C-alpha positions as CSV (number, residue, x, y, z in Angstrom):
1,M,-0.1,0.1,0.0
2,G,1.3,3.4,-0.9
3,L,1.7,6.3,1.2
4,E,-1.1,8.2,-0.3
5,R,-3.5,5.4,0.1
6,L,-2.4,4.7,3.7
7,V,-3.0,8.3,4.6
8,S,-6.3,8.2,3.0
9,V,-7.3,5.1,5.0
10,I,-6.1,6.5,8.3
11,Q,-7.9,9.7,7.7
12,E,-11.0,8.0,6.4
13,K,-11.1,9.9,3.1
14,R,-12.4,8.3,-0.1
15,S,-9.9,10.2,-2.5
16,N,-6.1,10.5,-2.0
17,Y,-6.5,14.2,-3.0
18,D,-8.8,14.9,0.0
19,T,-5.9,14.0,2.5
20,D,-3.4,16.1,4.1
21,L,-0.8,15.0,1.6
22,F,-2.7,17.4,-1.1
23,M,-5.0,19.7,0.6
24,P,-2.1,22.1,1.6
25,L,-1.0,22.1,-2.1
26,F,-4.6,23.0,-3.3
27,A,-4.6,25.7,-0.8
28,A,-1.2,27.0,-2.3
29,I,-2.7,26.7,-5.8
30,Q,-5.9,28.7,-4.9
31,K,-4.0,31.4,-3.1
32,G,-1.4,31.7,-5.7
33,T,-3.8,31.8,-8.7
34,G,-7.2,33.2,-7.2
35,V,-9.3,30.6,-8.8
36,P,-12.2,29.1,-7.1
37,P,-11.4,26.4,-4.2
38,Y,-10.9,22.9,-5.3
39,K,-14.2,21.1,-5.3
40,G,-13.1,17.6,-6.2
41,H,-15.1,17.5,-9.7
42,V,-14.2,15.0,-12.2
43,G,-15.1,14.3,-15.9
44,E,-18.0,16.2,-16.9
45,D,-18.9,17.7,-13.7
46,D,-15.5,19.5,-13.8
47,V,-16.8,21.9,-16.6
48,D,-13.7,24.1,-17.0
49,G,-11.1,21.6,-16.1
50,V,-10.1,23.6,-13.1
51,D,-10.3,20.7,-10.6
52,M,-8.3,18.5,-12.9
53,A,-5.6,21.3,-13.1
54,Y,-5.6,21.3,-9.4
55,R,-4.7,17.7,-9.3
56,V,-2.2,17.9,-12.1
57,L,-0.3,20.6,-10.5
58,A,-0.3,19.1,-7.1
59,D,0.5,15.6,-8.2
60,H,3.3,16.9,-10.7
61,A,4.8,19.2,-8.1
62,R,5.3,16.4,-5.7
63,T,6.8,14.0,-8.5
64,L,9.3,16.8,-9.7
65,T,10.4,17.9,-6.3
66,I,11.4,14.3,-5.2
67,A,12.9,13.3,-8.6
68,L,14.8,16.6,-9.1
69,S,16.0,16.4,-5.2
70,D,17.3,12.9,-5.9
71,G,19.4,14.0,-8.9
72,G,17.0,13.8,-11.7
73,H,17.2,16.3,-14.6
74,P,14.8,17.3,-17.4
75,D,16.3,16.1,-20.6
76,N,15.4,15.0,-24.3
77,T,16.1,11.3,-23.6
78,G,15.3,8.5,-21.2
79,R,14.2,9.3,-17.7
80,G,15.1,13.0,-18.2
81,Y,12.5,13.2,-21.1
82,V,9.9,11.8,-18.9
83,L,10.5,14.6,-16.3
84,R,10.5,17.1,-19.0
85,R,7.2,15.9,-20.1
86,I,5.6,15.9,-16.7
87,L,7.0,19.3,-16.2
88,R,5.7,20.8,-19.4
89,R,2.1,19.2,-18.8
90,A,2.0,21.0,-15.4
91,V,3.1,24.3,-17.0
92,R,0.4,24.1,-19.6
93,Y,-2.3,23.2,-17.1
94,A,-1.1,26.1,-15.0
95,T,-1.0,28.6,-17.8
96,E,-4.0,27.5,-19.7
97,K,-6.5,26.3,-17.1
98,L,-5.6,28.5,-13.9
99,N,-4.0,31.6,-15.7
100,A,-1.1,31.3,-13.3
101,K,1.6,33.7,-13.8
102,P,5.2,32.4,-14.9
103,G,7.3,31.1,-12.0
104,F,4.1,30.1,-9.9
105,F,4.3,26.4,-10.4
106,A,8.0,26.3,-8.9
107,T,6.7,28.1,-5.7
108,L,4.6,24.7,-4.9
109,V,8.2,23.1,-4.3
110,N,8.0,24.9,-0.9
111,T,4.7,23.3,0.0
112,V,5.9,20.0,-0.9
113,V,8.9,20.2,1.2
114,E,6.7,21.3,4.1
115,I,4.5,18.1,3.6
116,L,7.0,15.6,2.6
117,G,10.3,16.6,4.2
118,D,10.1,14.4,7.1
119,T,9.2,11.5,5.0
120,F,11.7,12.0,2.3
121,P,14.7,14.1,3.8
122,E,16.4,14.5,0.5
123,V,13.9,17.2,-0.6
124,K,15.1,19.5,2.3
125,K,18.8,19.7,1.2
126,D,18.6,22.2,-1.7
127,P,14.8,23.2,-2.5
128,Q,16.1,26.4,-4.1
129,S,18.0,24.4,-6.9
130,V,15.0,22.5,-7.7
131,I,12.8,25.8,-8.0
132,D,15.6,27.4,-10.2
133,L,15.6,24.3,-12.4
134,I,11.8,24.3,-12.9
135,N,11.9,27.9,-13.6
136,E,14.4,27.7,-16.2
137,E,12.6,24.9,-18.1
138,E,9.3,26.6,-17.7
139,T,10.8,29.8,-19.3
140,Q,12.0,27.8,-22.2
141,F,8.8,26.1,-22.6
142,L,6.7,29.2,-22.4
143,K,8.7,30.8,-25.2
144,T,7.6,28.0,-27.6
145,L,4.1,27.3,-26.3
146,T,2.4,30.3,-27.9
147,R,4.3,29.8,-31.1
148,G,3.2,26.3,-31.2
149,H,-0.2,27.1,-30.6
150,N,-0.3,29.5,-33.5
151,L,1.2,26.8,-35.8
152,L,-1.4,24.3,-34.7
153,N,-4.4,26.9,-35.0
154,R,-3.1,27.9,-38.5
155,T,-3.0,24.2,-39.6
156,I,-6.5,23.5,-38.3
157,M,-7.9,26.4,-40.1
158,K,-6.6,25.0,-43.2
159,L,-8.0,21.3,-42.5
160,G,-11.5,22.2,-43.4
161,N,-13.9,19.1,-42.8
162,S,-10.8,16.8,-42.1
163,K,-10.4,15.6,-38.6
164,T,-6.7,14.4,-39.0
165,L,-3.6,16.6,-38.1
166,P,-0.9,15.8,-40.6
167,G,2.0,14.0,-39.0
168,D,4.7,16.5,-40.6
169,V,3.0,19.2,-38.5
170,A,3.2,17.1,-35.4
171,W,6.9,16.4,-36.1
172,R,7.7,20.0,-36.6
173,L,5.7,21.0,-33.3
174,Y,8.4,18.6,-31.8
175,D,11.5,19.4,-33.7
176,T,11.1,23.2,-33.6
177,Y,9.0,24.0,-30.6
178,G,9.8,21.1,-28.2
179,F,6.3,19.6,-28.2
180,P,6.2,16.0,-27.3
181,V,4.0,14.1,-29.6
182,D,1.6,13.0,-26.7
183,L,1.1,16.7,-25.9
184,T,0.2,17.5,-29.6
185,Q,-2.1,14.4,-29.3
186,L,-3.8,16.0,-26.2
187,M,-4.1,19.4,-27.7
188,S,-5.6,18.0,-30.9
189,E,-8.1,15.7,-29.0
190,E,-9.3,18.7,-27.2
191,K,-10.2,20.3,-30.8
192,G,-11.7,16.9,-31.9
193,L,-8.7,15.9,-34.0
194,T,-6.5,12.9,-34.3
195,V,-2.9,13.0,-35.3
196,D,-1.7,11.0,-38.4
197,M,1.0,8.9,-36.4
198,D,2.2,7.0,-39.5
199,A,3.1,10.4,-41.1
200,Y,4.7,11.6,-38.0
201,E,7.0,8.5,-37.8
202,E,7.9,9.1,-41.5
203,A,8.6,12.7,-41.1
204,K,10.8,11.8,-37.9
205,K,12.6,9.2,-40.0
206,Q,13.3,11.8,-42.9
207,A,14.5,14.4,-40.5
208,Q,17.1,11.7,-39.0
209,I,18.1,10.9,-42.5
210,L,18.7,14.6,-43.5
211,S,20.6,15.1,-40.2
212,Q,23.2,12.5,-40.7
213,G,26.7,13.9,-41.4
214,R,28.0,17.2,-40.5
215,G,26.0,19.8,-42.0
216,G,23.3,17.7,-43.1
217,W,21.1,18.5,-46.0
218,Y,21.9,22.1,-46.2
219,D,25.4,21.6,-47.6
220,D,24.5,20.7,-50.9
221,K,21.3,22.5,-51.4
222,I,21.4,25.7,-49.4
223,I,24.8,26.6,-48.3
224,L,26.7,29.3,-50.2
225,D,29.3,27.9,-52.5
226,I,31.8,29.9,-54.3
227,H,29.5,30.4,-57.2
228,A,26.7,31.9,-55.0
229,I,29.4,34.0,-53.2
230,T,30.5,35.4,-56.5
231,E,27.0,36.1,-57.6
232,L,26.3,38.2,-54.4
233,R,29.4,40.1,-54.9
234,D,28.6,40.8,-58.6
235,Q,25.3,42.0,-57.4
236,N,26.9,44.3,-54.9
237,V,25.1,42.6,-52.0
238,P,26.6,44.0,-48.8
239,L,28.3,41.7,-46.2
240,T,26.3,40.8,-43.3
241,D,26.5,43.2,-40.4
242,D,26.8,40.9,-37.4
243,S,27.6,43.4,-34.9
244,P,24.3,43.2,-33.1
245,K,25.4,39.6,-31.8
246,Y,27.2,41.5,-29.1
247,N,24.3,43.6,-28.0
248,Y,23.1,42.1,-24.7
249,H,24.1,43.0,-20.9
250,A,23.9,41.3,-17.7
251,K,21.2,42.6,-15.2
252,S,23.7,42.8,-12.3
253,E,27.0,41.8,-11.3
254,D,25.8,38.9,-9.0
255,K,27.0,35.5,-10.0
256,D,23.4,34.4,-11.1
257,A,22.7,37.3,-13.1
258,E,20.3,37.2,-16.0
259,Y,21.0,38.5,-19.2
260,E,19.0,40.7,-21.6
261,F,19.5,40.3,-25.4
262,D,18.7,43.6,-27.4
263,G,16.0,43.2,-30.3
264,C,17.0,43.5,-33.8
265,I,15.2,44.2,-36.9
266,A,16.7,43.1,-40.3
267,K,15.7,43.1,-44.0
268,V,15.7,39.8,-46.0
269,L,18.3,40.5,-48.9
270,R,18.3,36.9,-50.5
271,L,16.5,33.5,-50.1
272,R,18.3,30.5,-51.1
273,H,16.5,27.2,-51.9
274,S,17.5,24.1,-53.9
275,K,21.0,25.5,-54.8
276,K,19.7,28.8,-56.3
277,F,18.3,32.3,-55.0
278,V,14.6,32.6,-55.1
279,D,12.2,35.5,-54.4
280,H,10.0,33.8,-52.0
281,V,9.7,30.5,-49.9
282,T,6.5,28.9,-48.5
283,S,5.6,26.7,-45.6
284,G,7.5,23.7,-44.9
285,Q,10.4,24.6,-47.2
286,E,14.0,24.4,-45.9
287,C,15.9,27.3,-47.1
288,G,18.6,29.8,-46.1
289,V,18.0,33.5,-45.3
290,L,20.6,36.3,-46.0
291,L,19.9,39.4,-43.9
292,D,21.4,42.7,-44.1
293,K,22.4,42.4,-40.3
294,T,21.9,39.8,-37.5
295,S,22.2,39.1,-33.9
296,F,22.7,35.4,-34.4
297,Y,26.1,34.0,-34.0
298,A,27.4,32.1,-37.2
299,E,29.5,28.9,-36.3
300,Q,33.1,29.8,-36.2
301,G,36.1,29.8,-33.9
302,G,35.0,26.7,-32.3
303,Q,31.8,28.2,-31.2
304,I,28.7,26.7,-32.2
305,Y,25.8,28.5,-34.1
306,D,22.9,30.2,-32.5
307,E,19.2,29.0,-32.9
308,G,16.1,30.9,-32.7
309,F,13.4,32.3,-34.9
310,L,12.5,35.1,-37.4
311,V,9.0,36.7,-37.6
312,K,7.8,38.9,-40.5
313,V,7.2,42.4,-39.3
314,G,3.4,43.1,-39.6
315,D,2.4,39.3,-40.0
316,E,3.2,37.1,-37.1
317,N,1.9,34.1,-38.9
318,V,5.0,34.3,-41.2
319,E,7.9,32.6,-39.1
320,F,11.3,31.2,-39.9
321,S,12.8,28.5,-37.6
322,V,16.6,29.1,-37.5
323,K,18.2,25.6,-37.0
324,N,21.8,26.6,-38.0
325,V,23.9,29.8,-39.0
326,Q,26.9,29.5,-41.2
327,I,29.0,32.3,-42.6
328,R,30.7,32.1,-46.0
329,G,32.9,35.0,-47.5
330,G,31.5,37.4,-45.1
331,Y,27.9,36.5,-45.7
332,I,25.8,35.0,-43.1
333,L,23.1,32.4,-43.9
334,H,20.4,31.7,-41.5
335,I,19.2,27.9,-42.2
336,G,15.9,26.3,-41.5
337,T,12.2,26.0,-42.3
338,V,9.6,28.5,-42.9
339,E,5.9,28.8,-41.9
340,G,3.9,31.1,-44.3
341,I,5.4,33.0,-47.1
342,L,8.6,34.7,-46.8
343,C,9.7,37.0,-49.5
344,E,12.8,38.9,-50.5
345,G,12.7,42.4,-49.2
346,D,10.6,41.6,-46.0
347,E,11.6,42.9,-42.8
348,V,11.9,40.4,-40.0
349,S,12.5,40.6,-36.0
350,L,15.1,38.4,-35.0
351,H,14.5,36.1,-31.7
352,L,17.5,34.4,-30.3
353,D,17.1,31.2,-28.3
354,T,18.6,33.3,-25.4
355,S,18.7,30.4,-22.9
356,R,20.8,28.4,-25.5
357,R,23.0,31.4,-26.3
358,R,23.5,32.0,-22.4
359,L,24.7,28.3,-22.2
360,V,27.1,28.8,-25.0
361,M,28.4,32.1,-23.5
362,N,28.9,30.3,-20.3
363,N,31.1,27.6,-22.1
364,H,33.0,30.1,-24.4
365,T,34.2,32.2,-21.2
366,G,34.7,28.8,-19.5
367,T,37.0,27.8,-22.2
368,H,39.2,31.0,-21.7
369,V,39.5,30.2,-18.0
370,L,40.6,26.6,-18.8
371,N,43.0,27.7,-21.2
372,F,44.6,30.0,-18.6
373,A,44.4,27.4,-15.9
374,L,46.1,24.8,-18.1
375,R,48.9,27.3,-18.7
376,T,49.3,27.9,-15.0
377,V,49.2,24.1,-14.0
378,L,51.2,22.6,-17.0
379,G,53.2,25.7,-18.2
380,T,53.4,27.5,-21.4
381,E,54.1,24.4,-23.6
382,A,50.2,23.6,-23.2
383,D,49.2,25.3,-26.4
384,Q,45.5,25.2,-27.8
385,K,45.1,23.1,-31.0
386,G,41.4,23.3,-31.2
387,S,38.1,23.8,-29.4
388,L,34.2,23.2,-29.5
389,V,32.0,25.5,-27.6
390,A,28.5,24.1,-27.3
391,P,25.5,24.6,-25.0
392,D,26.0,21.4,-23.1
393,R,29.9,21.2,-22.9
394,L,33.0,22.6,-24.0
395,R,36.0,20.7,-25.6
396,F,39.5,21.9,-25.6
397,D,42.5,20.3,-27.4
398,F,46.1,21.0,-26.3
399,T,49.6,20.0,-26.6
400,N,51.0,18.0,-23.7
401,K,53.7,15.3,-23.6
402,G,51.6,12.6,-21.9
403,A,48.6,12.1,-20.0
404,M,47.6,14.7,-17.1
405,S,47.8,13.2,-13.7
406,V,44.8,13.0,-11.7
407,E,46.3,15.7,-9.5
408,Q,46.9,17.9,-12.4
409,V,43.3,17.6,-13.6
410,K,42.1,18.4,-10.1
411,A,44.4,21.5,-10.0
412,T,43.3,22.7,-13.2
413,E,39.7,22.4,-12.2
414,V,40.3,24.2,-8.8
415,H,42.3,26.9,-10.5
416,S,39.4,27.4,-13.0
417,N,36.9,27.7,-10.3
418,A,39.1,30.0,-8.3
419,V,39.3,32.4,-11.4
420,I,35.4,32.3,-11.7
421,D,34.9,32.8,-8.0
422,K,37.0,36.2,-8.4
423,N,34.0,37.2,-10.7
424,E,36.2,39.9,-12.5
425,P,34.8,41.7,-15.3
426,V,35.4,40.3,-18.9
427,Y,36.6,42.9,-21.4
428,A,36.4,42.8,-25.1
429,K,37.9,45.4,-27.5
430,E,39.4,45.4,-31.0
431,A,43.2,46.3,-31.1
432,S,45.9,46.7,-33.7
433,L,47.0,43.0,-34.7
434,A,50.8,44.0,-34.1
435,V,50.3,45.4,-30.7
436,A,47.9,42.7,-29.7
437,K,50.4,40.0,-30.7
438,A,53.0,41.5,-28.6
439,I,50.9,41.3,-25.2
440,Q,52.6,39.0,-22.9
441,G,50.6,35.9,-21.8
442,L,48.4,36.1,-24.9
443,R,46.8,32.9,-26.0
444,A,46.1,32.3,-29.6
445,V,46.1,29.5,-32.3
446,F,48.9,30.9,-34.1
447,E,48.5,28.7,-37.1
448,E,45.1,30.7,-37.8
449,T,45.0,34.0,-39.7
450,Y,43.6,36.9,-37.6
451,P,42.2,40.1,-39.0
452,D,43.6,43.6,-38.3
453,P,42.3,44.9,-36.1
454,V,41.7,41.9,-34.0
455,R,39.3,41.3,-31.1
456,V,40.9,40.7,-27.8
457,V,39.2,39.2,-24.8
458,S,40.7,39.7,-21.3
459,I,39.6,38.5,-17.9
460,G,40.0,41.1,-15.1
461,I,42.3,43.7,-17.1
462,P,40.9,46.1,-19.5
463,V,42.4,45.7,-22.8
464,E,43.2,49.4,-23.1
465,K,45.7,48.8,-20.1
466,L,47.4,45.7,-22.2
467,E,47.7,47.9,-25.2
468,E,49.4,50.5,-23.2
469,D,52.1,48.2,-21.9
470,P,52.0,45.1,-24.1
471,Y,55.4,43.9,-23.0
472,G,54.6,44.4,-19.2
473,P,53.8,41.4,-17.1
474,A,50.1,42.0,-16.6
475,G,49.1,39.6,-19.5
476,N,50.9,36.7,-17.8
477,N,48.5,37.0,-14.8
478,T,45.2,36.5,-16.4
479,S,43.4,35.2,-19.5
480,V,44.0,37.2,-22.7
481,E,43.0,35.7,-26.1
482,F,42.2,36.6,-29.4
483,C,38.4,35.8,-29.9
484,G,35.5,37.1,-31.8
485,G,33.0,34.9,-29.8
486,T,30.0,35.8,-27.6
487,H,31.2,36.1,-24.0
488,L,29.7,36.5,-20.4
489,H,30.3,40.1,-18.9
490,R,31.9,38.6,-15.7
491,A,33.5,35.5,-15.0
492,G,31.7,34.8,-12.0
493,H,28.5,34.3,-14.4
494,V,30.1,31.0,-15.5
495,G,28.9,29.4,-12.3
496,K,30.3,25.9,-11.4
497,F,33.1,24.5,-13.6
498,V,33.9,20.7,-13.9
499,I,36.4,18.8,-15.9
500,A,34.5,15.7,-17.1
501,S,37.4,14.0,-19.1
502,E,41.0,13.9,-20.2
503,E,42.1,11.9,-23.0
504,A,44.4,11.5,-25.8
505,I,43.3,12.3,-29.4
506,A,46.7,12.2,-31.2
507,K,50.3,11.8,-30.2
508,G,51.3,14.8,-28.1
509,I,47.7,16.3,-28.1
510,R,45.2,15.8,-25.2
511,R,41.6,16.8,-25.0
512,I,39.6,17.9,-22.1
513,V,35.8,18.0,-21.9
514,A,34.5,20.3,-19.3
515,L,31.1,21.4,-18.1
516,T,29.9,24.8,-16.8
517,G,26.8,26.3,-15.1
518,P,23.7,24.0,-15.0
519,E,25.5,21.0,-16.5
520,A,28.3,21.3,-14.0
521,S,25.8,21.6,-11.2
522,K,24.1,18.4,-12.4
523,A,27.5,16.7,-12.5
524,L,28.2,17.7,-8.9
525,K,24.8,16.8,-7.8
526,K,25.3,13.2,-9.2
527,T,28.8,13.2,-7.5
528,E,27.2,13.7,-4.3
529,L,24.7,11.0,-4.8
530,L,27.3,8.5,-5.8
531,E,29.6,9.5,-3.0
532,N,26.7,9.0,-0.5
533,K,26.3,5.4,-1.9
534,L,29.9,4.9,-1.6
535,N,30.0,6.1,2.1
536,K,27.2,3.7,2.8
537,F,29.1,0.7,1.6
538,I,32.3,1.7,3.7
539,S,29.9,1.8,6.7
540,L,28.4,-1.5,6.0
541,L,32.0,-3.0,5.4
542,N,33.1,-1.7,8.8
543,S,29.9,-2.8,10.6
544,D,30.1,-6.1,12.5
545,D,26.4,-6.6,12.5
546,S,25.7,-5.9,8.8
547,E,23.0,-8.2,7.4
548,I,24.1,-8.0,3.9
549,S,26.5,-10.9,2.7
550,N,29.9,-10.4,1.5
551,K,28.8,-11.6,-1.9
552,D,26.0,-9.2,-2.2
553,L,28.4,-6.2,-1.1
554,V,30.7,-7.3,-3.9
555,K,27.9,-7.3,-6.3
556,K,26.8,-3.9,-5.2
557,I,30.2,-2.5,-5.4
558,V,30.6,-3.8,-9.1
559,E,27.5,-2.3,-9.9
560,L,28.5,1.2,-8.3
561,T,31.8,0.9,-10.0
562,D,30.1,0.7,-13.3
563,D,27.7,3.5,-12.4
564,V,30.5,5.8,-11.5
565,S,32.5,4.8,-14.7
566,H,29.5,6.1,-17.0
567,A,28.4,8.9,-14.9
568,T,29.2,12.4,-16.0
569,I,31.0,13.7,-13.0
570,P,34.3,15.6,-12.2
571,Y,37.2,13.3,-13.7
572,W,39.3,13.6,-10.6
573,K,36.5,12.6,-8.5
574,K,35.8,9.5,-10.8
575,E,39.3,8.4,-10.5
576,E,39.3,8.9,-6.8
577,M,36.0,7.0,-6.2
578,R,37.0,4.2,-8.7
579,T,40.2,3.9,-6.6
580,N,38.3,3.5,-3.3
581,L,36.0,1.0,-4.8
582,K,38.8,-0.9,-6.1
583,H,40.2,-1.0,-2.5
584,L,36.9,-1.8,-1.1
585,K,36.6,-4.7,-3.6
586,K,40.0,-6.1,-2.6
587,Q,39.2,-5.8,1.0
588,L,35.9,-8.0,0.4
589,D,37.8,-10.3,-1.9
590,D,40.4,-10.8,0.8
591,K,37.9,-11.1,3.4
592,D,36.1,-13.8,1.3
593,R,39.4,-15.7,0.6
594,A,40.0,-15.7,4.4
595,S,36.6,-16.9,5.1
596,K,36.7,-19.7,2.6
597,A,40.1,-20.8,3.9
598,E,38.6,-20.8,7.5
599,V,35.8,-23.1,6.0
600,T,38.1,-25.4,4.2
601,A,40.1,-25.8,7.1
602,K,37.3,-26.6,9.4
603,V,36.1,-29.1,6.9
604,L,39.3,-30.8,6.6
605,E,39.5,-31.2,10.4
606,E,36.1,-32.6,10.4
607,V,36.8,-35.3,7.6
608,K,39.9,-36.1,9.6
609,A,38.0,-36.7,12.5
610,L,35.5,-38.8,10.9
611,L,38.2,-41.1,9.3
612,A,40.0,-41.4,12.7
613,G,36.8,-42.9,14.1
614,N,36.4,-45.3,11.4
615,P,39.6,-45.3,9.4
616,K,38.5,-48.2,6.8
617,A,34.8,-47.2,6.2
618,P,33.9,-48.5,2.9
619,V,31.2,-45.5,2.3
620,I,30.9,-42.1,4.0
621,V,28.0,-40.0,3.2
622,Q,28.2,-36.7,5.2
623,E,27.0,-33.1,5.3
624,L,29.8,-30.8,5.7
625,K,29.4,-27.0,6.8
626,A,31.0,-25.6,3.6
627,Y,28.2,-23.6,2.5
628,S,28.4,-23.3,-1.5
629,N,32.1,-23.6,-1.3
630,A,32.7,-26.5,-3.6
631,K,36.5,-26.1,-3.3
632,A,36.3,-27.1,0.3
633,L,34.3,-30.2,-0.5
634,D,36.8,-31.0,-3.2
635,G,39.7,-30.7,-0.7
636,A,37.5,-32.8,1.7
637,L,37.4,-35.6,-0.9
638,K,41.2,-35.4,-1.6
639,Q,41.6,-35.7,2.4
640,V,39.6,-39.0,2.3
641,K,41.7,-40.3,-0.7
642,A,44.9,-39.4,1.2
643,L,43.8,-41.1,4.5
644,S,41.6,-43.7,3.3
645,A,42.1,-44.7,-0.3
646,E,39.4,-47.3,-0.5
647,T,36.7,-45.2,1.0
648,S,34.0,-43.9,-1.5
649,A,32.7,-40.6,-0.2
650,M,29.9,-38.1,-1.1
651,F,29.7,-34.9,0.8
652,F,26.7,-32.5,0.9
653,S,26.8,-28.8,1.8
654,V,23.8,-26.4,2.1
655,D,24.0,-22.5,1.6
656,S,20.4,-21.4,2.8
657,E,21.4,-17.7,2.0
658,A,22.2,-18.5,-1.5
659,K,19.5,-21.2,-1.8
660,K,21.9,-23.8,-2.9
661,I,22.7,-27.3,-2.3
662,V,26.0,-28.9,-3.3
663,C,27.3,-32.5,-3.4
664,L,30.5,-33.8,-4.6
665,S,31.5,-37.5,-4.8
666,A,34.7,-39.7,-5.3
667,V,34.9,-43.4,-5.7
668,P,38.1,-45.4,-5.9
669,K,38.7,-47.7,-8.8
670,S,38.3,-50.8,-6.8
671,A,34.6,-49.6,-5.7
672,V,34.0,-48.6,-9.5
673,N,34.9,-52.2,-10.4
674,R,32.4,-53.3,-7.8
675,G,29.5,-51.3,-9.5
676,L,29.5,-48.0,-7.7
677,K,30.1,-45.1,-10.1
678,A,30.4,-41.5,-8.9
679,N,28.3,-40.2,-11.8
680,E,25.5,-42.7,-11.4
681,W,25.6,-42.0,-7.6
682,V,24.9,-38.2,-8.0
683,Q,22.1,-38.9,-10.3
684,Q,20.3,-40.7,-7.4
685,V,20.0,-37.3,-5.7
686,S,20.3,-34.5,-8.5
687,G,16.6,-34.7,-9.5
688,L,15.7,-34.4,-5.7
689,M,18.0,-31.5,-5.3
690,Q,16.3,-29.8,-8.2
691,G,19.4,-29.4,-10.1
692,K,21.8,-31.0,-12.5
693,G,24.6,-33.2,-12.0
694,G,27.4,-35.4,-14.0
695,G,30.9,-36.5,-14.1
696,K,33.0,-39.5,-14.3
697,P,32.8,-43.0,-12.7
698,E,35.6,-41.9,-10.3
699,A,34.4,-38.2,-9.6
700,A,31.1,-36.4,-10.1
701,Q,29.2,-33.6,-8.8
702,A,25.7,-31.9,-8.5
703,S,24.0,-28.9,-7.3
704,G,20.5,-27.7,-6.9
705,S,18.0,-25.2,-5.3
706,N,16.1,-27.6,-3.1
707,V,17.9,-27.0,0.2
708,S,15.2,-28.6,2.3
709,C,15.9,-32.1,0.9
710,L,19.3,-32.8,2.7
711,Q,18.3,-35.4,5.0
712,E,16.3,-37.3,2.3
713,A,19.3,-37.0,-0.1
714,L,21.7,-38.3,2.6
715,G,19.5,-41.3,3.1
716,I,19.3,-42.1,-0.5
717,A,22.9,-41.6,-1.2
718,A,23.9,-43.9,1.6
719,Q,21.4,-46.6,0.6
720,F,22.5,-46.6,-3.0
721,A,26.1,-46.8,-2.4
722,N,26.0,-49.7,0.2
723,A,23.5,-51.5,-2.1
724,K,25.9,-51.4,-4.9
725,L,28.9,-52.5,-2.9
726,N,27.0,-55.1,-0.8
727,S,25.7,-56.8,-4.1
728,S,29.1,-57.5,-5.4
729,S,30.5,-58.9,-2.1
């Protein structure tokens, strides 16, 4: 019986929702939204779906608070995807049924903690991180919820009498707006429609085919080749002004500061589709949009492209979903899919996926911090050889003679976090290439060609000061790099920094993958959970009254070692835990060997005593306390052979905990010649043991699971052996 049902029985309530586990949540929902109090209506009686919304929010708030407190994280795959669907369902009910303001749903976490904190202590540890995570997910979803609604409504208007939503539309709702297909099905059902799931799966399959390989479908059909660039230049089409990509600011100097990104209006200069420029594109077409200016970052310098959407000024029904941004010859092409009709000459408003950009900025500034930390830990010979700055991670390639030690990786991570914790300003300014190259401590990929002037990014020291005295020591004491990427305005905004891996990619070149911000926090949370498990094992191992067997402890340690090996956590912590687990397993293995040796010694003493009492016994059938240690029984048989060569012996042992019964037998040649064969002997009891047995006439064994048959098996074995030997006398 679950907690909810148990409480409903104790409190004599017909419904779980009428108990003290839910009523405080309902009170918080009513107070926070101003909707009528919960009445318990269901089905047709719940006319506006308000009571259903009460139940959804209360139930989902409980689920998410517990799951996220336990280390779960909304994601696009696996268990994380389930959490994301639950969260988005709750947000939709809060928004559409209760008219709740953004951020309201997360406030229910505090009420859940009050109700369940004593039962689930984990939720008390850091409820604010759960609130922040829910708010972050809600903000991202609300950005696309309205746009997805608009696409759905536009499609429905075009359906006429049809009651089936096209599958490709359902796929676009998922691919572009993040709507799980079950949410689209629910929204469609509310409007009396069904979703063409066969067409949805086909659209999904085609999208996967198109996305295979770097660049995917747009490399051939959309991207600007040399002929397209020549055509643009011949027509005097101006190069794209991408300076608006730097138009953003932090709302405060606090480490958890939010960023605001300025709006941008641009003009469509060209549209590219199917290897040519066209004057317009229509719904569903994949194409490239060339603007006179853009706030989107085009992929270059290791930093990944921005995503987002463009909306036609004056007609919000025309929307272009930006899935990629590439620069060729100074022209920046926004690549994606259009809804409605977009024409050359149209004006569009640009809307960045700001949450994604923020994560990329985190990782780009984090990359500079890492580069500086590596120079500090490894020396100036650690030169950058490449990088990738993505929303979920950063990757940094550098020269080094060999693998970094665990201590060096830890020192690099610690130094990186120290730079971040100082929360110094991040400065960026264009400077003369000659002067910039002279700055002491400057980090750059010198095999690359840089423009003149070149953009310089410095942490903690204004670029102007470095220009004034480029040969001075200041540049050696901070991060200074050539960089045209988008950065945070303060180092502290990076948040937590974690090195997840360090490995070789070529001779003399190493690669580090690191995490910042939310991903780093998630890795640290996972580390805490794994360390708690490890500490529990250590306590169990050191406990004299542990009820868990040595065998089960070994199994759990092997499982935890596998979990640690596959977990995304700090590299040095992973190595530290794996070392500790290895030592723990060795302790258990040593303990197991000692225990088996002790059992074997006792068994041998027991057999010695048996033979001393009856040195020439023709048959011995005996239980020995060897548990499931077959080697101990084998040693006992060898003891018999050594002390009484003409004795036929069968030894049984029961391991109740493992639910296993074992028997081994040995028969001398003289007894075999008289008709007693070891393999036939064990077959007399193997069926009773509910197992299998076999061997040769002189030695055989059997094992089974029927541990309660011991006495009967002893009797059958003795009777069979004596009968065989007596019949030949």
